C-alpha positions as CSV (number, residue, x, y, z in Angstrom):
1,M,106.7,53.5,91.8
2,T,105.7,50.9,94.3
3,N,102.5,48.9,94.3
4,K,100.4,50.4,97.1
5,E,97.1,49.9,98.8
6,P,94.4,52.4,98.0
7,H,94.5,55.6,99.9
8,S,92.6,55.3,103.2
9,D,88.8,55.6,102.9
10,D,89.1,55.8,99.1
11,T,87.9,52.7,97.3
12,A,87.6,54.5,94.0
13,L,91.3,54.7,93.4
14,S,93.1,51.7,92.0
15,P,95.9,50.2,94.1
16,R,98.5,51.0,91.5
17,A,97.4,54.6,90.8
18,S,99.8,57.5,91.4
19,T,97.8,60.3,93.0
20,V,98.2,64.1,92.9
21,F,97.6,65.5,96.4
22,V,96.8,69.2,96.7
23,D,97.3,71.3,99.7
24,A,94.2,73.1,98.4
25,D,93.1,75.9,100.7
26,A,95.4,78.5,99.2
27,C,96.4,76.7,96.0
28,P,96.2,79.1,93.0
29,V,96.6,76.3,90.4
30,R,93.7,73.9,91.1
31,D,92.3,74.2,87.6
32,E,95.7,73.5,86.0
33,I,96.1,70.4,88.2
34,V,92.7,69.0,87.1
35,T,93.5,69.7,83.5
36,C,96.8,67.9,83.6
37,A,95.4,65.0,85.7
38,R,92.5,64.5,83.3
39,R,95.0,64.3,80.4
40,H,97.0,61.6,82.2
41,N,93.9,59.9,83.8
42,V,95.5,60.4,87.3
43,P,93.3,60.8,90.4
44,V,93.5,64.1,92.4
45,I,92.7,64.5,96.1
46,M,92.1,68.2,97.1
47,V,92.8,68.4,100.8
48,S,91.1,71.3,102.6
49,N,89.9,72.5,106.0
50,G,86.7,73.5,104.1
51,G,85.6,76.4,101.9
52,I,86.3,74.6,98.6
53,R,83.4,73.4,96.5
54,P,83.6,69.9,95.2
55,G,83.9,69.6,91.4
56,A,82.1,67.4,89.1
57,D,85.2,65.6,87.7
58,P,85.2,61.9,88.7
59,L,89.0,62.0,88.9
60,V,88.9,64.7,91.6
61,R,88.0,63.9,95.2
62,L,87.7,66.5,97.9
63,K,89.0,65.5,101.4
64,I,87.8,67.8,104.2
65,V,90.0,67.5,107.3
66,A,89.4,68.9,110.8
67,Q,90.0,72.6,111.4
68,G,93.5,73.3,112.6
69,A,96.7,74.9,111.4
70,D,98.4,71.7,110.1
71,E,95.5,69.2,109.7
72,A,95.6,69.1,105.9
73,D,99.4,68.8,106.0
74,K,99.3,65.9,108.5
75,W,96.7,64.1,106.4
76,I,98.7,64.6,103.1
77,A,102.0,63.5,104.8
78,D,100.3,60.4,106.1
79,E,98.8,59.4,102.8
80,A,101.3,60.4,100.1
81,T,103.7,57.6,99.2
82,D,106.2,56.7,96.5
83,G,105.0,57.7,93.1
84,D,102.6,60.4,94.3
85,I,102.8,64.1,93.6
86,V,102.1,66.7,96.2
87,V,101.4,70.3,95.2
88,T,102.1,72.6,98.1
89,N,103.8,75.9,99.1
90,D,104.3,74.4,102.6
91,I,108.1,73.6,102.8
92,P,108.0,71.4,105.9
93,L,105.1,69.4,104.3
94,A,107.2,69.1,101.2
95,A,110.2,67.8,103.2
96,R,108.0,65.1,104.9
97,V,106.5,63.8,101.6
98,I,109.8,63.8,99.9
99,E,111.2,61.7,102.8
100,G,108.3,59.3,102.2
101,G,109.1,59.0,98.5
102,A,106.6,61.3,96.9
103,C,107.4,64.2,94.6
104,A,106.7,67.8,95.7
105,L,105.9,70.7,93.5
106,R,105.3,74.3,94.3
107,P,102.4,76.1,92.6
108,D,104.8,78.4,90.8
109,G,106.3,75.3,89.1
110,R,109.5,74.9,91.2
111,P,110.0,71.3,92.1
112,L,111.2,70.4,95.6
113,T,113.5,67.4,95.6
114,K,115.9,65.5,97.9
115,D,118.7,67.6,96.5
116,N,117.2,71.0,97.2
117,I,114.8,70.6,100.1
118,G,117.5,71.2,102.8
119,Q,118.5,74.5,101.2
120,V,114.9,75.6,100.8
121,L,114.1,74.8,104.4
122,A,117.2,76.7,105.5
123,M,116.2,79.7,103.4
124,R,112.7,79.6,104.9
125,D,114.1,79.6,108.4
126,L,116.5,82.4,107.6
127,M,113.7,84.6,106.2
128,A,111.5,83.8,109.3
129,D,114.4,85.0,111.5
130,I,114.8,88.1,109.4
131,R,111.1,88.9,109.7
132,S,111.0,88.4,113.4
133,A,114.2,90.5,114.0
134,N,112.9,93.4,111.9
135,P,109.2,93.8,111.9
136,F,109.6,96.6,109.3
137,H,111.3,94.4,106.8
138,Q,109.4,94.5,103.5
139,S,109.2,91.3,101.5
140,S,109.5,91.6,97.7
141,G,106.5,89.2,97.4
142,S,106.2,88.4,93.7
143,S,102.9,88.4,91.9
144,F,101.4,85.1,90.6
145,G,100.4,85.2,86.9
146,K,100.4,83.4,83.6
147,Q,104.1,82.8,83.6
148,Q,103.9,80.9,86.9
149,R,100.8,79.0,85.9
150,S,102.5,77.9,82.6
151,A,105.7,76.9,84.5
152,F,103.6,74.9,86.9
153,S,101.6,73.1,84.2
154,H,104.8,72.3,82.3
155,Q,106.5,70.8,85.4
156,L,103.4,68.9,86.5
157,E,103.3,67.4,83.0
158,I,106.9,66.3,83.4
159,L,106.3,64.7,86.8
160,L,103.1,62.9,85.6
161,R,105.1,61.4,82.7
162,Q,107.9,60.3,85.1
163,V,105.6,58.6,87.6
164,A,103.7,56.9,84.7
165,G,106.7,55.7,83.0
């Protein structure tokens, strides 16, 4: 982890603190993130276009960005640096933050790394091509439940220990 300046417009974070950034609008594991962050005393920035209520936890900050398809992604990509953790299902965002030195984690607990992000991006593009070529293609869309929440919490714990240690 590098020594870094506080995140822009956030004087409450210490210069050395790793931060958990959350692409929060559709994130199903916000409560799990806060629980893990509290356990490790790590600040969290929930980034949203709006519609999320701020919480009372002093470790959690809500960052509202302008309306727009990728505004939250742009803000997170600009702010996340070495030693930070980004929780997102957005694969291109994950690729950008990994390139910048941050860790990326999907809400289902699957980590995105330098070793697998190329393959994940290629699969994303392939599936987009399949969907556009066959509008009747039915995705197998898996449900999100206790198993995914548990896998996420476990993996976030591992990442938080890694960035702390």
